[in-house]
PDB file of N, CA, C and O in Angstrom:
ATOM      1  N   MET A   1       1.245  70.436 158.981  1.00  0.00           N
ATOM      2  CA  MET A   1       1.943  71.558 159.343  1.00  0.00           C
ATOM      3  C   MET A   1       1.958  72.642 158.300  1.00  0.00           C
ATOM      4  O   MET A   1       2.482  72.388 157.216  1.00  0.00           O
ATOM      5  N   GLY A   2       1.357  73.995 158.556  1.00  0.00           N
ATOM      6  CA  GLY A   2       1.608  74.727 157.735  1.00  0.00           C
ATOM      7  C   GLY A   2       2.735  75.447 157.308  1.00  0.00           C
ATOM      8  O   GLY A   2       3.773  75.024 157.818  1.00  0.00           O
ATOM      9  N   VAL A   3       2.835  76.115 156.766  1.00  0.00           N
ATOM     10  CA  VAL A   3       4.436  77.077 156.559  1.00  0.00           C
ATOM     11  C   VAL A   3       4.531  78.082 157.686  1.00  0.00           C
ATOM     12  O   VAL A   3       5.593  78.157 158.304  1.00  0.00           O
ATOM     13  N   ARG A   4       3.565  78.821 157.991  1.00  0.00           N
ATOM     14  CA  ARG A   4       3.126  79.601 158.674  1.00  0.00           C
ATOM     15  C   ARG A   4       3.897  79.489 160.174  1.00  0.00           C
ATOM     16  O   ARG A   4       4.331  80.357 160.932  1.00  0.00           O
ATOM     17  N   ASP A   5       3.853  77.647 160.264  1.00  0.00           N
ATOM     18  CA  ASP A   5       4.332  77.044 161.739  1.00  0.00           C
ATOM     19  C   ASP A   5       5.435  76.564 161.852  1.00  0.00           C
ATOM     20  O   ASP A   5       5.787  76.033 162.905  1.00  0.00           O
ATOM     21  N   LYS A   6       6.312  76.659 160.659  1.00  0.00           N
ATOM     22  CA  LYS A   6       7.252  76.271 160.489  1.00  0.00           C
ATOM     23  C   LYS A   6       8.801  77.568 160.881  1.00  0.00           C
ATOM     24  O   LYS A   6       9.138  78.499 160.149  1.00  0.00           O
ATOM     25  N   GLY A   7       9.241  77.298 161.798  1.00  0.00           N
ATOM     26  CA  GLY A   7      10.115  78.109 162.383  1.00  0.00           C
ATOM     27  C   GLY A   7      11.385  77.838 162.260  1.00  0.00           C
ATOM     28  O   GLY A   7      11.519  76.615 162.295  1.00  0.00           O
ATOM     29  N   TYR A   8      12.551  78.464 162.114  1.00  0.00           N
ATOM     30  CA  TYR A   8      13.965  77.973 161.584  1.00  0.00           C
ATOM     31  C   TYR A   8      14.315  76.911 162.007  1.00  0.00           C
ATOM     32  O   TYR A   8      15.097  76.250 161.323  1.00  0.00           O
ATOM     33  N   LYS A   9      13.778  76.331 163.459  1.00  0.00           N
ATOM     34  CA  LYS A   9      13.997  75.181 164.313  1.00  0.00           C
ATOM     35  C   LYS A   9      13.555  74.273 163.300  1.00  0.00           C
ATOM     36  O   LYS A   9      14.473  73.542 162.927  1.00  0.00           O
ATOM     37  N   TYR A  10      12.379  74.055 162.685  1.00  0.00           N
ATOM     38  CA  TYR A  10      12.102  72.978 161.598  1.00  0.00           C
ATOM     39  C   TYR A  10      12.514  72.769 160.426  1.00  0.00           C
ATOM     40  O   TYR A  10      12.229  71.889 159.614  1.00  0.00           O
ATOM     41  N   TYR A  11      13.293  73.743 160.378  1.00  0.00           N
ATOM     42  CA  TYR A  11      14.496  73.785 159.195  1.00  0.00           C
ATOM     43  C   TYR A  11      16.231  73.478 159.507  1.00  0.00           C
ATOM     44  O   TYR A  11      17.215  73.410 158.771  1.00  0.00           O
ATOM     45  N   GLY A  12      16.077  73.379 160.572  1.00  0.00           N
ATOM     46  CA  GLY A  12      17.510  72.961 160.764  1.00  0.00           C
ATOM     47  C   GLY A  12      18.345  74.461 160.751  1.00  0.00           C
ATOM     48  O   GLY A  12      19.517  74.383 160.383  1.00  0.00           O
ATOM     49  N   ILE A  13      17.949  75.512 161.038  1.00  0.00           N
ATOM     50  CA  ILE A  13      18.540  76.548 161.085  1.00  0.00           C
ATOM     51  C   ILE A  13      18.497  77.301 162.207  1.00  0.00           C
ATOM     52  O   ILE A  13      17.435  77.857 162.487  1.00  0.00           O
ATOM     53  N   THR A  14      19.940  77.498 163.271  1.00  0.00           N
ATOM     54  CA  THR A  14      19.837  78.399 164.683  1.00  0.00           C
ATOM     55  C   THR A  14      19.146  79.336 164.141  1.00  0.00           C
ATOM     56  O   THR A  14      18.467  79.418 163.117  1.00  0.00           O
ATOM     57  N   ASP A  15      19.537  80.333 165.343  1.00  0.00           N
ATOM     58  CA  ASP A  15      19.069  81.785 165.152  1.00  0.00           C
ATOM     59  C   ASP A  15      20.479  82.209 164.444  1.00  0.00           C
ATOM     60  O   ASP A  15      20.400  82.386 163.228  1.00  0.00           O
ATOM     61  N   ASP A  16      21.894  82.415 165.111  1.00  0.00           N
ATOM     62  CA  ASP A  16      22.688  82.806 164.327  1.00  0.00           C
ATOM     63  C   ASP A  16      23.113  82.606 162.976  1.00  0.00           C
ATOM     64  O   ASP A  16      23.728  83.481 162.366  1.00  0.00           O
ATOM     65  N   GLU A  17      22.669  80.948 162.230  1.00  0.00           N
ATOM     66  CA  GLU A  17      22.426  80.927 161.240  1.00  0.00           C
ATOM     67  C   GLU A  17      21.635  82.042 160.338  1.00  0.00           C
ATOM     68  O   GLU A  17      22.058  82.730 159.409  1.00  0.00           O
ATOM     69  N   ALA A  18      20.618  81.991 160.807  1.00  0.00           N
ATOM     70  CA  ALA A  18      19.214  82.438 160.389  1.00  0.00           C
ATOM     71  C   ALA A  18      19.859  84.111 159.861  1.00  0.00           C
ATOM     72  O   ALA A  18      19.730  84.554 158.720  1.00  0.00           O
ATOM     73  N   LYS A  19      20.628  84.910 161.142  1.00  0.00           N
ATOM     74  CA  LYS A  19      20.987  86.249 161.086  1.00  0.00           C
ATOM     75  C   LYS A  19      22.077  86.194 159.838  1.00  0.00           C
ATOM     76  O   LYS A  19      21.853  86.910 158.861  1.00  0.00           O
ATOM     77  N   LYS A  20      23.096  85.466 159.857  1.00  0.00           N
ATOM     78  CA  LYS A  20      23.751  85.168 158.736  1.00  0.00           C
ATOM     79  C   LYS A  20      23.394  85.171 157.403  1.00  0.00           C
ATOM     80  O   LYS A  20      24.102  85.691 156.541  1.00  0.00           O
ATOM     81  N   LEU A  21      22.246  84.574 157.156  1.00  0.00           N
ATOM     82  CA  LEU A  21      21.888  84.360 156.129  1.00  0.00           C
ATOM     83  C   LEU A  21      20.853  85.568 155.213  1.00  0.00           C
ATOM     84  O   LEU A  21      20.678  85.731 154.006  1.00  0.00           O
ATOM     85  N   GLU A  22      20.159  86.464 156.762  1.00  0.00           N
ATOM     86  CA  GLU A  22      19.324  87.166 156.377  1.00  0.00           C
ATOM     87  C   GLU A  22      20.843  88.541 155.874  1.00  0.00           C
ATOM     88  O   GLU A  22      20.721  89.054 154.762  1.00  0.00           O
ATOM     89  N   ALA A  23      21.871  88.898 156.592  1.00  0.00           N
ATOM     90  CA  ALA A  23      22.923  89.373 156.531  1.00  0.00           C
ATOM     91  C   ALA A  23      23.682  89.246 154.988  1.00  0.00           C
ATOM     92  O   ALA A  23      23.925  90.264 154.340  1.00  0.00           O
ATOM     93  N   TRP A  24      24.032  87.853 154.474  1.00  0.00           N
ATOM     94  CA  TRP A  24      23.705  87.546 153.255  1.00  0.00           C
ATOM     95  C   TRP A  24      23.341  88.349 152.358  1.00  0.00           C
ATOM     96  O   TRP A  24      23.997  89.061 151.596  1.00  0.00           O
ATOM     97  N   CYS A  25      21.867  88.140 152.536  1.00  0.00           N
ATOM     98  CA  CYS A  25      20.609  88.656 151.529  1.00  0.00           C
ATOM     99  C   CYS A  25      20.726  90.151 151.203  1.00  0.00           C
ATOM    100  O   CYS A  25      20.340  90.464 150.076  1.00  0.00           O
ATOM    101  N   ARG A  26      21.354  91.464 152.266  1.00  0.00           N
ATOM    102  CA  ARG A  26      21.776  92.461 151.754  1.00  0.00           C
ATOM    103  C   ARG A  26      22.719  92.678 151.339  1.00  0.00           C
ATOM    104  O   ARG A  26      22.818  93.700 150.659  1.00  0.00           O
ATOM    105  N   VAL A  27      23.791  91.888 151.530  1.00  0.00           N
ATOM    106  CA  VAL A  27      25.085  92.289 151.052  1.00  0.00           C
ATOM    107  C   VAL A  27      25.705  91.339 149.889  1.00  0.00           C
ATOM    108  O   VAL A  27      26.596  90.620 150.341  1.00  0.00           O
ATOM    109  N   ARG A  28      25.482  91.179 148.661  1.00  0.00           N
ATOM    110  CA  ARG A  28      25.329  89.946 147.799  1.00  0.00           C
ATOM    111  C   ARG A  28      26.193  90.707 146.219  1.00  0.00           C
ATOM    112  O   ARG A  28      26.869  91.734 146.274  1.00  0.00           O
ATOM    113  N   ASN A  29      25.995  90.076 145.212  1.00  0.00           N
ATOM    114  CA  ASN A  29      26.245  90.618 144.042  1.00  0.00           C
ATOM    115  C   ASN A  29      25.258  89.955 142.917  1.00  0.00           C
ATOM    116  O   ASN A  29      24.361  89.163 143.205  1.00  0.00           O
ATOM    117  N   ILE A  30      25.518  90.338 141.774  1.00  0.00           N
ATOM    118  CA  ILE A  30      24.605  89.561 140.780  1.00  0.00           C
ATOM    119  C   ILE A  30      23.979  88.285 140.863  1.00  0.00           C
ATOM    120  O   ILE A  30      22.754  88.162 140.902  1.00  0.00           O
ATOM    121  N   ASP A  31      24.769  87.344 140.891  1.00  0.00           N
ATOM    122  CA  ASP A  31      25.115  85.790 141.023  1.00  0.00           C
ATOM    123  C   ASP A  31      24.210  85.827 142.123  1.00  0.00           C
ATOM    124  O   ASP A  31      23.106  85.286 142.058  1.00  0.00           O
ATOM    125  N   ASP A  32      24.679  86.530 143.282  1.00  0.00           N
ATOM    126  CA  ASP A  32      23.699  86.090 144.410  1.00  0.00           C
ATOM    127  C   ASP A  32      22.416  85.927 144.422  1.00  0.00           C
ATOM    128  O   ASP A  32      21.698  84.990 144.771  1.00  0.00           O
ATOM    129  N   ASP A  33      22.137  87.375 143.823  1.00  0.00           N
ATOM    130  CA  ASP A  33      20.439  87.954 143.612  1.00  0.00           C
ATOM    131  C   ASP A  33      19.907  86.350 142.567  1.00  0.00           C
ATOM    132  O   ASP A  33      18.950  85.660 142.917  1.00  0.00           O
ATOM    133  N   LYS A  34      20.581  86.104 141.578  1.00  0.00           N
ATOM    134  CA  LYS A  34      19.869  85.456 140.834  1.00  0.00           C
ATOM    135  C   LYS A  34      19.607  83.873 141.818  1.00  0.00           C
ATOM    136  O   LYS A  34      18.506  83.366 141.603  1.00  0.00           O
ATOM    137  N   LEU A  35      20.245  83.336 142.532  1.00  0.00           N
ATOM    138  CA  LEU A  35      20.317  82.688 143.884  1.00  0.00           C
ATOM    139  C   LEU A  35      19.221  82.593 144.091  1.00  0.00           C
ATOM    140  O   LEU A  35      18.415  81.780 143.640  1.00  0.00           O
ATOM    141  N   LEU A  36      19.016  83.816 145.139  1.00  0.00           N
ATOM    142  CA  LEU A  36      18.208  84.349 145.849  1.00  0.00           C
ATOM    143  C   LEU A  36      17.033  84.163 145.466  1.00  0.00           C
ATOM    144  O   LEU A  36      16.124  83.580 146.058  1.00  0.00           O
ATOM    145  N   LEU A  37      17.033  84.657 144.469  1.00  0.00           N
ATOM    146  CA  LEU A  37      15.603  84.708 143.696  1.00  0.00           C
ATOM    147  C   LEU A  37      14.958  83.246 142.961  1.00  0.00           C
ATOM    148  O   LEU A  37      13.836  82.742 142.906  1.00  0.00           O
ATOM    149  N   GLU A  38      15.972  82.976 142.574  1.00  0.00           N
ATOM    150  CA  GLU A  38      15.373  81.182 142.095  1.00  0.00           C
ATOM    151  C   GLU A  38      14.820  80.719 143.405  1.00  0.00           C
ATOM    152  O   GLU A  38      13.861  79.950 143.333  1.00  0.00           O
ATOM    153  N   CYS A  39      15.216  81.021 144.474  1.00  0.00           N
ATOM    154  CA  CYS A  39      14.937  80.040 145.949  1.00  0.00           C
ATOM    155  C   CYS A  39      13.549  80.570 145.986  1.00  0.00           C
ATOM    156  O   CYS A  39      12.591  79.823 145.788  1.00  0.00           O
ATOM    157  N   ALA A  40      13.412  81.861 146.238  1.00  0.00           N
ATOM    158  CA  ALA A  40      12.336  82.713 146.421  1.00  0.00           C
ATOM    159  C   ALA A  40      11.184  81.772 145.662  1.00  0.00           C
ATOM    160  O   ALA A  40      10.440  80.929 146.162  1.00  0.00           O
ATOM    161  N   TYR A  41      11.292  82.173 144.411  1.00  0.00           N
ATOM    162  CA  TYR A  41      10.250  81.211 143.185  1.00  0.00           C
ATOM    163  C   TYR A  41       9.969  80.043 143.174  1.00  0.00           C
ATOM    164  O   TYR A  41       8.913  79.593 142.728  1.00  0.00           O
ATOM    165  N   GLU A  42      10.981  79.318 143.718  1.00  0.00           N
ATOM    166  CA  GLU A  42      10.509  78.007 144.403  1.00  0.00           C
ATOM    167  C   GLU A  42       9.591  77.440 145.468  1.00  0.00           C
ATOM    168  O   GLU A  42       9.049  76.343 145.607  1.00  0.00           O
ATOM    169  N   ILE A  43       9.603  78.497 146.133  1.00  0.00           N
ATOM    170  CA  ILE A  43       9.096  78.498 147.552  1.00  0.00           C
ATOM    171  C   ILE A  43       7.491  79.121 147.237  1.00  0.00           C
ATOM    172  O   ILE A  43       6.537  78.428 147.593  1.00  0.00           O
ATOM    173  N   LYS A  44       7.304  80.142 146.716  1.00  0.00           N
ATOM    174  CA  LYS A  44       5.899  80.954 146.214  1.00  0.00           C
ATOM    175  C   LYS A  44       6.351  81.662 145.201  1.00  0.00           C
ATOM    176  O   LYS A  44       7.040  82.653 145.443  1.00  0.00           O
ATOM    177  N   PRO A  45       6.023  81.256 143.726  1.00  0.00           N
ATOM    178  CA  PRO A  45       6.121  82.228 142.757  1.00  0.00           C
ATOM    179  C   PRO A  45       5.549  83.240 143.132  1.00  0.00           C
ATOM    180  O   PRO A  45       6.239  84.233 143.362  1.00  0.00           O
ATOM    181  N   GLU A  46       4.569  83.276 143.251  1.00  0.00           N
ATOM    182  CA  GLU A  46       3.343  84.647 142.853  1.00  0.00           C
ATOM    183  C   GLU A  46       3.942  85.722 143.985  1.00  0.00           C
ATOM    184  O   GLU A  46       3.537  86.881 143.893  1.00  0.00           O
ATOM    185  N   LEU A  47       4.857  85.402 145.016  1.00  0.00           N
ATOM    186  CA  LEU A  47       5.211  86.230 145.974  1.00  0.00           C
ATOM    187  C   LEU A  47       6.827  86.349 145.901  1.00  0.00           C
ATOM    188  O   LEU A  47       7.475  87.118 146.612  1.00  0.00           O
ATOM    189  N   ALA A  48       7.201  85.753 145.244  1.00  0.00           N
ATOM    190  CA  ALA A  48       8.893  85.604 144.898  1.00  0.00           C
ATOM    191  C   ALA A  48       9.536  86.923 144.778  1.00  0.00           C
ATOM    192  O   ALA A  48      10.739  87.056 145.005  1.00  0.00           O
ATOM    193  N   LEU A  49       8.677  88.035 144.383  1.00  0.00           N
ATOM    194  CA  LEU A  49       9.135  89.656 143.933  1.00  0.00           C
ATOM    195  C   LEU A  49       9.382  90.262 145.775  1.00  0.00           C
ATOM    196  O   LEU A  49      10.450  90.613 146.277  1.00  0.00           O
ATOM    197  N   ASP A  50       8.267  90.222 146.318  1.00  0.00           N
ATOM    198  CA  ASP A  50       8.091  90.740 147.586  1.00  0.00           C
ATOM    199  C   ASP A  50       8.914  89.978 148.726  1.00  0.00           C
ATOM    200  O   ASP A  50       9.370  90.550 149.717  1.00  0.00           O
ATOM    201  N   ILE A  51       9.050  88.562 148.447  1.00  0.00           N
ATOM    202  CA  ILE A  51      10.071  88.151 149.457  1.00  0.00           C
ATOM    203  C   ILE A  51      11.452  88.383 149.366  1.00  0.00           C
ATOM    204  O   ILE A  51      12.174  88.495 150.356  1.00  0.00           O
ATOM    205  N   PHE A  52      12.021  88.496 147.649  1.00  0.00           N
ATOM    206  CA  PHE A  52      12.998  89.296 147.828  1.00  0.00           C
ATOM    207  C   PHE A  52      13.344  90.104 147.396  1.00  0.00           C
ATOM    208  O   PHE A  52      14.294  90.168 146.616  1.00  0.00           O
ATOM    209  N   TYR A  53      12.449  91.242 147.903  1.00  0.00           N
ATOM    210  CA  TYR A  53      12.328  92.747 148.223  1.00  0.00           C
ATOM    211  C   TYR A  53      12.466  92.758 149.658  1.00  0.00           C
ATOM    212  O   TYR A  53      12.960  93.843 149.965  1.00  0.00           O
ATOM    213  N   SER A  54      12.267  92.084 150.623  1.00  0.00           N
ATOM    214  CA  SER A  54      12.174  91.812 152.051  1.00  0.00           C
ATOM    215  C   SER A  54      13.238  91.485 152.442  1.00  0.00           C
ATOM    216  O   SER A  54      13.776  92.216 153.274  1.00  0.00           O
ATOM    217  N   LEU A  55      13.961  90.212 151.964  1.00  0.00           N
ATOM    218  CA  LEU A  55      14.869  89.776 152.268  1.00  0.00           C
ATOM    219  C   LEU A  55      16.302  90.999 152.138  1.00  0.00           C
ATOM    220  O   LEU A  55      17.143  91.340 152.969  1.00  0.00           O
ATOM    221  N   THR A  56      16.117  91.323 150.993  1.00  0.00           N
ATOM    222  CA  THR A  56      17.461  92.143 150.198  1.00  0.00           C
ATOM    223  C   THR A  56      17.374  93.857 150.794  1.00  0.00           C
ATOM    224  O   THR A  56      18.333  94.625 150.720  1.00  0.00           O
ATOM    225  N   THR A  57      16.347  94.137 151.237  1.00  0.00           N
ATOM    226  CA  THR A  57      16.421  95.602 151.813  1.00  0.00           C
ATOM    227  C   THR A  57      15.765  95.688 153.297  1.00  0.00           C
ATOM    228  O   THR A  57      15.437  96.782 153.757  1.00  0.00           O
ATOM    229  N   ASN A  58      15.564  94.286 154.140  1.00  0.00           N
ATOM    230  CA  ASN A  58      15.359  94.387 155.154  1.00  0.00           C
ATOM    231  C   ASN A  58      13.697  94.945 155.503  1.00  0.00           C
ATOM    232  O   ASN A  58      13.287  95.016 156.661  1.00  0.00           O
ATOM    233  N   ILE A  59      13.179  95.171 154.766  1.00  0.00           N
ATOM    234  CA  ILE A  59      11.809  95.881 154.863  1.00  0.00           C
ATOM    235  C   ILE A  59      10.866  94.692 155.533  1.00  0.00           C
ATOM    236  O   ILE A  59      11.038  93.506 155.249  1.00  0.00           O
ATOM    237  N   SER A  60       9.970  95.097 156.347  1.00  0.00           N
ATOM    238  CA  SER A  60       9.089  94.294 157.096  1.00  0.00           C
ATOM    239  C   SER A  60       7.635  94.193 156.394  1.00  0.00           C
ATOM    240  O   SER A  60       7.440  94.984 155.471  1.00  0.00           O
ATOM    241  N   TYR A  61       6.898  93.558 156.638  1.00  0.00           N
ATOM    242  CA  TYR A  61       5.748  93.045 156.092  1.00  0.00           C
ATOM    243  C   TYR A  61       4.922  94.041 156.232  1.00  0.00           C
ATOM    244  O   TYR A  61       4.138  94.251 155.306  1.00  0.00           O
ATOM    245  N   ASP A  62       4.891  94.906 157.425  1.00  0.00           N
ATOM    246  CA  ASP A  62       3.883  95.710 157.096  1.00  0.00           C
ATOM    247  C   ASP A  62       4.023  96.969 156.260  1.00  0.00           C
ATOM    248  O   ASP A  62       3.167  97.597 155.638  1.00  0.00           O
ATOM    249  N   LYS A  63       5.450  97.192 156.422  1.00  0.00           N
ATOM    250  CA  LYS A  63       6.162  98.412 155.361  1.00  0.00           C
ATOM    251  C   LYS A  63       5.899  98.083 153.948  1.00  0.00           C
ATOM    252  O   LYS A  63       6.088  98.955 153.100  1.00  0.00           O
ATOM    253  N   LEU A  64       5.544  97.089 153.661  1.00  0.00           N
ATOM    254  CA  LEU A  64       5.546  96.681 152.228  1.00  0.00           C
ATOM    255  C   LEU A  64       4.431  96.798 151.710  1.00  0.00           C
ATOM    256  O   LEU A  64       4.156  97.077 150.543  1.00  0.00           O
ATOM    257  N   CYS A  65       3.331  96.449 153.134  1.00  0.00           N
ATOM    258  CA  CYS A  65       2.049  96.320 152.626  1.00  0.00           C
ATOM    259  C   CYS A  65       1.709  97.740 152.814  1.00  0.00           C
ATOM    260  O   CYS A  65       0.556  97.904 152.415  1.00  0.00           O
ATOM    261  N   SER A  66       2.232  98.859 153.260  1.00  0.00           N
ATOM    262  CA  SER A  66       2.054 100.141 153.031  1.00  0.00           C
ATOM    263  C   SER A  66       2.328 100.697 151.661  1.00  0.00           C
ATOM    264  O   SER A  66       1.625 101.613 151.236  1.00  0.00           O
ATOM    265  N   LYS A  67       3.504 100.098 150.805  1.00  0.00           N
ATOM    266  CA  LYS A  67       3.201 100.322 149.553  1.00  0.00           C
ATOM    267  C   LYS A  67       2.788  99.702 148.815  1.00  0.00           C
ATOM    268  O   LYS A  67       2.741 100.463 147.849  1.00  0.00           O
ATOM    269  N   LYS A  68       2.256  98.414 148.379  1.00  0.00           N
ATOM    270  CA  LYS A  68       1.366  97.768 148.099  1.00  0.00           C
ATOM    271  C   LYS A  68       0.756  96.522 148.799  1.00  0.00           C
ATOM    272  O   LYS A  68       0.966  96.193 149.966  1.00  0.00           O
ATOM    273  N   TYR A  69      -0.148  95.789 147.764  1.00  0.00           N
ATOM    274  CA  TYR A  69      -0.859  94.769 148.388  1.00  0.00           C
ATOM    275  C   TYR A  69      -0.537  93.639 148.219  1.00  0.00           C
ATOM    276  O   TYR A  69      -0.545  93.162 147.084  1.00  0.00           O
ATOM    277  N   ILE A  70      -0.111  92.804 149.475  1.00  0.00           N
ATOM    278  CA  ILE A  70       0.288  91.662 149.654  1.00  0.00           C
ATOM    279  C   ILE A  70      -0.961  90.914 149.810  1.00  0.00           C
ATOM    280  O   ILE A  70      -1.878  91.356 150.502  1.00  0.00           O
ATOM    281  N   PRO A  71      -1.035  89.662 149.116  1.00  0.00           N
ATOM    282  CA  PRO A  71      -2.486  89.217 149.009  1.00  0.00           C
ATOM    283  C   PRO A  71      -2.341  87.780 150.136  1.00  0.00           C
ATOM    284  O   PRO A  71      -2.903  86.694 149.991  1.00  0.00           O
ATOM    285  N   ILE A  72      -1.393  88.205 151.273  1.00  0.00           N
ATOM    286  CA  ILE A  72      -1.490  87.217 152.192  1.00  0.00           C
ATOM    287  C   ILE A  72      -1.031  87.712 153.781  1.00  0.00           C
ATOM    288  O   ILE A  72      -0.178  88.594 153.685  1.00  0.00           O
ATOM    289  N   ASN A  73      -1.306  87.443 154.963  1.00  0.00           N
ATOM    290  CA  ASN A  73      -1.232  87.686 156.023  1.00  0.00           C
ATOM    291  C   ASN A  73       0.158  87.701 156.331  1.00  0.00           C
ATOM    292  O   ASN A  73       0.976  87.103 155.631  1.00  0.00           O
ATOM    293  N   ARG A  74       0.503  88.435 157.469  1.00  0.00           N
ATOM    294  CA  ARG A  74       2.006  88.478 157.786  1.00  0.00           C
ATOM    295  C   ARG A  74       2.495  87.243 158.654  1.00  0.00           C
ATOM    296  O   ARG A  74       3.637  87.288 159.112  1.00  0.00           O
ATOM    297  N   PHE A  75       1.739  86.211 158.888  1.00  0.00           N
ATOM    298  CA  PHE A  75       2.330  85.197 159.585  1.00  0.00           C
ATOM    299  C   PHE A  75       2.611  83.886 158.197  1.00  0.00           C
ATOM    300  O   PHE A  75       3.636  83.213 158.084  1.00  0.00           O
ATOM    301  N   ASP A  76       1.572  83.829 157.423  1.00  0.00           N
ATOM    302  CA  ASP A  76       2.139  83.287 155.945  1.00  0.00           C
ATOM    303  C   ASP A  76       3.451  83.790 155.237  1.00  0.00           C
ATOM    304  O   ASP A  76       4.296  83.008 154.802  1.00  0.00           O
ATOM    305  N   PHE A  77       3.562  85.320 155.148  1.00  0.00           N
ATOM    306  CA  PHE A  77       4.238  85.730 154.267  1.00  0.00           C
ATOM    307  C   PHE A  77       5.756  85.719 154.862  1.00  0.00           C
ATOM    308  O   PHE A  77       6.645  85.894 154.028  1.00  0.00           O
ATOM    309  N   TYR A  78       6.125  85.539 156.165  1.00  0.00           N
ATOM    310  CA  TYR A  78       7.061  85.110 157.130  1.00  0.00           C
ATOM    311  C   TYR A  78       7.748  84.022 157.025  1.00  0.00           C
ATOM    312  O   TYR A  78       8.939  83.712 157.012  1.00  0.00           O
ATOM    313  N   GLY A  79       5.907  83.073 156.889  1.00  0.00           N
ATOM    314  CA  GLY A  79       6.545  81.431 156.726  1.00  0.00           C
ATOM    315  C   GLY A  79       7.399  81.268 155.158  1.00  0.00           C
ATOM    316  O   GLY A  79       8.467  80.657 155.149  1.00  0.00           O
ATOM    317  N   TYR A  80       7.026  81.661 154.301  1.00  0.00           N
ATOM    318  CA  TYR A  80       7.467  82.140 152.911  1.00  0.00           C
ATOM    319  C   TYR A  80       8.943  82.425 153.204  1.00  0.00           C
ATOM    320  O   TYR A  80       9.811  81.665 152.774  1.00  0.00           O
ATOM    321  N   ARG A  81       9.151  83.186 153.714  1.00  0.00           N
ATOM    322  CA  ARG A  81       9.918  84.021 154.181  1.00  0.00           C
ATOM    323  C   ARG A  81      11.233  83.183 154.802  1.00  0.00           C
ATOM    324  O   ARG A  81      12.370  83.284 154.341  1.00  0.00           O
ATOM    325  N   ARG A  82      10.914  82.465 155.764  1.00  0.00           N
ATOM    326  CA  ARG A  82      11.960  81.351 156.280  1.00  0.00           C
ATOM    327  C   ARG A  82      12.209  80.559 155.177  1.00  0.00           C
ATOM    328  O   ARG A  82      13.230  80.756 154.518  1.00  0.00           O
ATOM    329  N   ALA A  83      11.412  79.679 154.876  1.00  0.00           N
ATOM    330  CA  ALA A  83      11.344  79.065 153.941  1.00  0.00           C
ATOM    331  C   ALA A  83      12.107  79.210 152.525  1.00  0.00           C
ATOM    332  O   ALA A  83      12.633  78.347 151.822  1.00  0.00           O
ATOM    333  N   THR A  84      12.003  80.384 152.380  1.00  0.00           N
ATOM    334  CA  THR A  84      13.086  80.910 151.010  1.00  0.00           C
ATOM    335  C   THR A  84      14.556  81.096 151.692  1.00  0.00           C
ATOM    336  O   THR A  84      15.529  81.003 150.944  1.00  0.00           O
ATOM    337  N   LEU A  85      14.750  81.344 153.021  1.00  0.00           N
ATOM    338  CA  LEU A  85      15.838  81.506 153.635  1.00  0.00           C
ATOM    339  C   LEU A  85      16.736  80.100 153.797  1.00  0.00           C
ATOM    340  O   LEU A  85      17.958  79.984 153.707  1.00  0.00           O
ATOM    341  N   ALA A  86      15.549  78.886 154.112  1.00  0.00           N
ATOM    342  CA  ALA A  86      16.386  77.482 154.613  1.00  0.00           C
ATOM    343  C   ALA A  86      16.540  77.100 152.758  1.00  0.00           C
ATOM    344  O   ALA A  86      17.690  76.849 152.399  1.00  0.00           O
ATOM    345  N   ARG A  87      15.522  77.066 151.742  1.00  0.00           N
ATOM    346  CA  ARG A  87      16.321  76.483 150.264  1.00  0.00           C
ATOM    347  C   ARG A  87      17.440  77.363 149.847  1.00  0.00           C
ATOM    348  O   ARG A  87      18.114  76.952 148.902  1.00  0.00           O
ATOM    349  N   LEU A  88      17.770  78.542 150.402  1.00  0.00           N
ATOM    350  CA  LEU A  88      18.937  79.363 149.842  1.00  0.00           C
ATOM    351  C   LEU A  88      19.865  78.653 150.717  1.00  0.00           C
ATOM    352  O   LEU A  88      20.817  78.251 150.048  1.00  0.00           O
ATOM    353  N   LYS A  89      19.970  78.319 152.033  1.00  0.00           N
ATOM    354  CA  LYS A  89      20.669  77.365 152.848  1.00  0.00           C
ATOM    355  C   LYS A  89      21.199  76.313 151.962  1.00  0.00           C
ATOM    356  O   LYS A  89      22.385  76.309 151.632  1.00  0.00           O
ATOM    357  N   GLU A  90      20.489  75.562 151.628  1.00  0.00           N
ATOM    358  CA  GLU A  90      20.418  74.030 151.049  1.00  0.00           C
ATOM    359  C   GLU A  90      21.229  74.498 149.805  1.00  0.00           C
ATOM    360  O   GLU A  90      22.196  73.769 149.584  1.00  0.00           O
ATOM    361  N   LYS A  91      21.102  75.343 149.100  1.00  0.00           N
ATOM    362  CA  LYS A  91      21.491  75.632 147.897  1.00  0.00           C
ATOM    363  C   LYS A  91      23.260  76.315 148.324  1.00  0.00           C
ATOM    364  O   LYS A  91      24.192  76.163 147.534  1.00  0.00           O
ATOM    365  N   ILE A  92      23.371  76.803 149.237  1.00  0.00           N
ATOM    366  CA  ILE A  92      24.290  77.141 148.974  1.00  0.00           C
ATOM    367  C   ILE A  92      25.598  76.492 149.618  1.00  0.00           C
ATOM    368  O   ILE A  92      26.761  76.887 149.536  1.00  0.00           O
ATOM    369  N   ARG A  93      25.043  75.316 150.323  1.00  0.00           N
ATOM    370  CA  ARG A  93      25.551  74.173 150.637  1.00  0.00           C
ATOM    371  C   ARG A  93      26.158  73.188 149.887  1.00  0.00           C
ATOM    372  O   ARG A  93      27.142  72.512 150.189  1.00  0.00           O
ATOM    373  N   SER A  94      25.137  73.151 148.356  1.00  0.00           N
ATOM    374  CA  SER A  94      25.454  72.043 147.578  1.00  0.00           C
ATOM    375  C   SER A  94      26.934  72.797 146.756  1.00  0.00           C
ATOM    376  O   SER A  94      27.581  72.149 145.933  1.00  0.00           O
TER     377      SER A  94
END
């Protein structure tokens, strides 16, 4: 199963948990930034900054693509974004 096909349910994340994680990404401190960026690099190093920017500003793939070139399609991008949030959830629990 490719990353694009893995929804939050695959990672054991409910819709409410996903919303809370996304909200956490937008209201954070410098240590949280480091943690989130680390998670993004672990999932997809070449897109880590784009994933980080998308999560912290709540900007969509389409709006991000209008500003700069993203070398993957929307489905893969959101798959990596979900995987990053799943990794974040694991690290917060530890």
